[in-house]
C-alpha positions in Angstrom: 87.5 -59.1 3.6 84.2 -57.4 5.6 83.0 -54.4 4.6 81.5 -51.7 7.8 78.4 -50.5 7.1 78.8 -47.5 8.9 79.3 -44.6 6.3 82.9 -44.1 5.6 83.6 -40.2 5.8 86.2 -38.4 3.4 89.6 -37.9 5.1 89.9 -34.4 4.5 90.2 -31.1 6.0 87.3 -29.5 7.9 86.2 -26.7 6.1 86.4 -23.0 7.0 82.9 -21.7 8.4 80.8 -20.4 5.8 82.6 -21.5 2.4 79.9 -24.2 0.7 80.1 -26.5 4.0 78.6 -30.0 3.4 76.4 -31.9 5.9 79.5 -34.1 5.5 82.0 -31.5 6.8 79.6 -31.5 9.8 79.6 -35.0 10.3 83.7 -35.2 10.1 83.7 -32.5 12.4 81.7 -34.0 14.9 83.4 -37.5 14.6 80.2 -39.1 13.6 79.0 -41.1 10.3 77.6 -39.2 7.5 73.9 -40.9 7.9 73.9 -40.1 11.8 74.6 -36.1 10.7 71.7 -36.8 8.5 69.3 -38.1 11.2 70.4 -35.1 13.6 68.7 -33.0 11.0 65.8 -35.3 9.8 64.8 -37.5 12.9 66.1 -36.3 15.7 64.5 -38.1 17.8 66.8 -41.6 16.4 69.9 -40.1 17.9 70.9 -39.9 21.4 70.9 -36.5 23.1 75.1 -36.0 23.3 75.6 -37.1 19.8 72.8 -34.6 18.3 74.4 -32.0 20.5 78.0 -32.5 19.2 76.5 -32.4 15.5 74.9 -29.1 16.6 77.6 -27.9 17.8 79.8 -28.9 14.7 77.1 -27.0 12.5 77.3 -24.2 14.3 80.6 -23.7 13.9 80.7 -24.0 10.5 77.5 -22.1 9.8 76.4 -25.3 8.2 72.2 -24.5 7.6 70.7 -27.8 6.6 68.7 -27.8 3.5 64.8 -28.2 4.8 63.4 -27.5 1.8 65.1 -30.5 0.0 63.7 -32.9 2.6 60.2 -31.5 2.8 59.7 -31.7 -1.0 61.0 -35.4 -0.4 58.0 -35.4 2.1 55.5 -34.5 -0.2 55.2 -31.3 1.7 56.7 -27.6 2.1 55.4 -27.0 5.5 55.1 -23.2 3.7 52.1 -21.4 3.5 51.5 -19.1 0.5 50.1 -15.4 1.8 48.6 -13.3 -0.7 47.3 -9.6 0.9 46.4 -6.4 -1.3 49.0 -4.2 0.0 51.2 -3.5 3.1 50.9 0.2 2.6 47.1 -0.1 4.5 48.4 -0.6 8.1 45.0 -2.9 8.7 47.2 -5.5 6.6 50.4 -5.3 8.3 48.5 -6.2 11.1 47.0 -9.2 9.8 50.7 -10.2 8.8 51.8 -9.9 12.6 48.9 -12.6 13.3 49.8 -14.8 10.6 53.2 -14.8 10.9 53.1 -15.5 14.7 50.6 -18.3 14.4 52.7 -19.9 11.8 56.2 -19.3 13.1 54.6 -21.2 16.3 53.0 -24.2 14.3 56.4 -24.5 12.3 55.4 -23.2 9.1 57.2 -20.9 6.9 55.7 -18.2 4.7 55.9 -16.7 1.3 54.2 -13.2 1.1 52.7 -11.9 -2.3 50.4 -8.6 -2.5 47.8 -8.2 -5.3 47.6 -4.4 -5.5 43.5 -4.5 -5.4 44.1 -6.0 -9.3 42.3 -8.8 -10.1 44.8 -9.4 -13.1 47.9 -9.5 -10.7 45.8 -11.7 -8.4 45.9 -14.4 -10.7 49.9 -13.5 -11.2 50.4 -14.1 -7.8 48.3 -17.2 -7.0 50.3 -18.6 -10.1 53.4 -17.6 -8.8 52.6 -19.3 -4.8 51.5 -22.7 -6.6 54.6 -23.0 -8.4 56.5 -22.9 -5.1 54.5 -25.8 -4.0 53.0 -24.0 -0.9 50.8 -26.7 1.1 48.3 -23.9 1.3 47.0 -20.2 1.5 45.7 -17.4 3.2 43.9 -14.6 0.7 42.5 -11.6 0.6 40.8 -11.5 -2.7 38.9 -8.7 -4.8 35.6 -10.3 -5.1 35.4 -14.0 -3.0 31.9 -14.6 -4.4 32.9 -14.4 -8.1 36.7 -14.9 -8.2 38.7 -16.9 -11.1 41.7 -17.5 -8.4 39.5 -19.2 -5.8 37.8 -21.3 -8.9 41.1 -22.3 -9.9 42.1 -23.1 -6.3 38.8 -25.4 -5.4 39.4 -27.3 -9.4 42.9 -28.3 -8.2 42.2 -28.7 -4.5 44.7 -26.4 -2.8 43.4 -25.6 0.9 43.1 -21.8 1.2 41.0 -19.8 4.0 40.1 -16.3 3.4 41.2 -13.2 5.3 38.2 -10.3 5.8 36.4 -11.3 2.7 32.7 -12.5 4.2 31.4 -15.2 1.9 29.2 -17.7 2.9 28.9 -19.7 0.1 28.7 -19.5 -3.8 27.9 -21.9 -7.1 30.8 -23.7 -8.3 31.7 -23.5 -12.0 29.9 -27.0 -12.1 26.9 -25.0 -11.0 27.0 -26.7 -7.2 26.9 -24.5 -4.0 30.1 -24.9 -2.2 31.3 -23.3 1.2 34.7 -21.2 1.0 36.3 -20.9 4.1 36.9 -17.3 5.5 37.6 -15.3 8.5 36.3 -12.0 9.1 33.9 -9.7 10.6 30.2 -9.1 9.9 31.3 -6.3 7.4 27.7 -5.2 6.9 26.4 -5.2 10.6 29.1 -3.6 11.7 29.1 -0.8 9.3 25.4 -0.6 10.0 26.3 -0.3 13.6 28.6 2.4 12.8 26.4 4.5 10.9 23.7 4.1 13.0 25.9 5.8 15.7 26.2 9.0 13.4 22.6 9.0 13.3 22.2 8.9 16.8 24.6 11.9 17.4 22.1 13.8 14.8 23.4 13.5 11.1 21.5 13.5 8.6 23.6 14.0 5.6 25.9 11.2 5.4 28.3 10.3 2.6 30.5 7.2 2.7 34.0 7.4 0.8 35.5 4.4 -0.5 38.3 3.2 -2.9 36.8 1.6 -5.8 33.6 -0.9 -5.4 34.9 -3.5 -8.2 38.0 -4.0 -5.8 37.2 -4.7 -2.7 33.9 -6.7 -1.6 34.2 -5.5 1.9 33.5 -1.7 0.4 30.4 -2.8 -0.9 29.2 -4.6 2.0 30.0 -1.7 4.2 28.1 0.7 1.8 25.4 -2.0 2.1 25.6 -1.8 5.9 25.4 2.5 5.4 22.2 1.8 3.3 20.7 -0.4 6.1 21.0 2.0 8.6 19.8 5.0 7.0 16.9 3.2 5.5 15.9 2.1 9.0 15.9 5.6 10.0 14.0 6.9 7.1 16.9 8.5 5.6 17.7 8.5 1.6 21.1 6.7 1.4 23.5 9.6 -0.7 25.6 8.6 -3.6 29.1 7.1 -2.7 32.3 9.2 -3.3 34.7 6.6 -5.0 38.2 7.3 -4.7 40.8 6.2 -7.0 43.0 4.7 -4.5 42.1 2.4 -1.2 44.6 4.0 1.4 45.0 7.9 0.2 41.7 11.1 0.0 41.6 12.8 -2.9 41.5 16.7 -2.1 40.1 17.6 -5.4 36.8 15.4 -5.0 36.6 16.0 -0.7 36.7 19.9 -1.6 34.4 19.6 -4.7 31.8 17.9 -2.1 32.1 20.4 0.6 31.4 23.4 -1.5 27.9 22.5 -2.4 24.7 24.2 -0.2 23.7 20.8 1.5 27.0 19.8 2.3 27.7 16.3 4.4 27.8 17.0 8.2 29.5 13.3 8.5 31.6 11.1 6.6 31.6 7.3 7.2 35.2 6.2 5.4 35.5 2.7 4.5 38.9 2.2 6.1 40.9 4.1 8.5 43.3 5.2 6.0 41.0 6.7 3.6 39.4 8.4 7.0 42.4 9.9 7.8 43.5 11.5 4.6 39.8 13.1 4.6 40.4 14.8 7.9 43.5 16.1 6.6 41.7 17.4 3.5 38.7 19.1 5.8 41.5 20.6 7.8 43.2 22.3 4.7 39.5 23.6 4.1 39.3 25.4 7.0 36.5 22.8 8.6 37.3 21.7 12.4 36.5 17.6 12.9 34.5 17.0 14.8 32.7 20.5 15.3 32.1 21.1 11.8 32.2 18.0 10.4 32.2 14.1 12.0 34.3 11.3 10.1 33.9 7.5 11.3 36.9 5.3 10.1 36.6 1.2 9.6 39.1 -1.3 10.8 40.7 0.2 13.9 44.3 0.7 13.2 46.5 1.7 16.0 47.6 4.9 13.9 44.1 5.7 14.1 44.6 6.4 17.9 47.8 8.5 17.3 45.9 11.4 15.6 44.6 14.1 17.1 41.3 14.1 17.9 41.3 10.3 18.0 39.9 8.4 15.0 36.5 7.1 15.5 35.9 3.6 14.0 34.5 0.7 13.8 37.0 -1.7 15.3 37.9 -5.2 13.7 40.8 -7.7 15.5 43.3 -7.4 12.7 45.9 -9.8 14.1 43.5 -12.4 15.6 41.8 -12.5 11.7 45.3 -13.3 10.5 46.3 -15.7 13.0 42.6 -17.3 13.0 42.9 -17.8 9.0 46.3 -19.7 9.9 44.3 -22.0 12.3 41.9 -22.8 10.1 44.1 -23.5 7.4 46.3 -26.0 9.4 43.0 -27.5 10.2 42.3 -28.0 6.6 45.5 -29.2 5.9 45.6 -31.7 9.1 42.0 -33.1 7.9 42.5 -32.6 3.9 40.9 -36.0 3.0 38.0 -36.4 5.5 36.6 -32.5 5.7 33.6 -31.6 3.3 33.0 -27.9 2.5 30.5 -26.6 4.8 29.4 -22.9 3.9 27.9 -23.0 7.2 31.2 -24.4 9.6 33.5 -22.2 7.2 32.8 -18.6 7.8 34.5 -17.8 10.8 32.9 -14.2 12.1 34.7 -12.3 14.8 33.7 -9.5 17.1 34.0 -5.9 16.6 34.0 -3.1 18.4 32.5 0.4 17.8 34.5 3.6 19.3 32.8 6.4 18.7 34.9 9.2 20.6 36.9 11.8 19.0 36.0 12.3 15.6 32.3 12.3 15.6 30.1 14.4 17.6 27.2 16.3 17.0 26.1 18.3 13.5 26.6 21.9 13.7 
């Protein structure tokens, strides 16, 4: 007796929608073989359009979802990108995430998001979590890209990644050789210098930097270096920074103590917009008017800054585009991972910034 090569479907009643529906149930409902139903989801180009439509219609009626992860793992890739950001409490990273998400989904990739809380130890835990889930590559913001245990680990294991916001052109690998680290950012130092020069041009001489902990953010250190460049370029002595315990909230006690001295600053340069908004709130509680009594300049250009009164003066960086460009860079690395060589000059991608000084910046009293 001859045996048909076509897959034989079990003679069972169609499953109820959503009740443990399998691909065999879909094939039965669409009156096709199991192999044909499988090809509709794995290699649709091999199936006639009318047949594929029957299968999709049956899948929809039965609330069936194909196991994409299983097929991706069989193909030795998950088409999942890992993303590690410091926090989503700061809108700058939420705006970056929007660019990451839109670019990844447009390219057919899923995302797995973790946050580090500006903690290097937590960075290691979160990176290990992403590695266990076999992500194809990563978009990361780390505490210090020039000296990072997690980045050294990814380099050793040849895991493709692109940094967002971290600005680093090169570093020395654990083996003692120079390496490039792919990154997308603005020029933190140059843009901060330009912002502080605008404060100096407005007449300010006593300018204080407000920042979160320098050890938790290489961007904050680079922006402080830009402040020092601007002050020294005008023959002014840089003042000691005010380092707050959080990167996303001001500290009223520290601001009050600073403003209680006779030689108070006439302007604050805050290394991110959330800190700037917090400082403005603290100053107003002290009875000070911004910018009539004290000027405040932020950094990031988050949408919230335009909604405060007066609007926040700030160094604007293209947050959504930083995220989108980081994904584009990563997908390029994945596509050419066997032919690309790390080149620091090519790997560091700088986007333009904009300076917005209207609103909370005015002449000193």
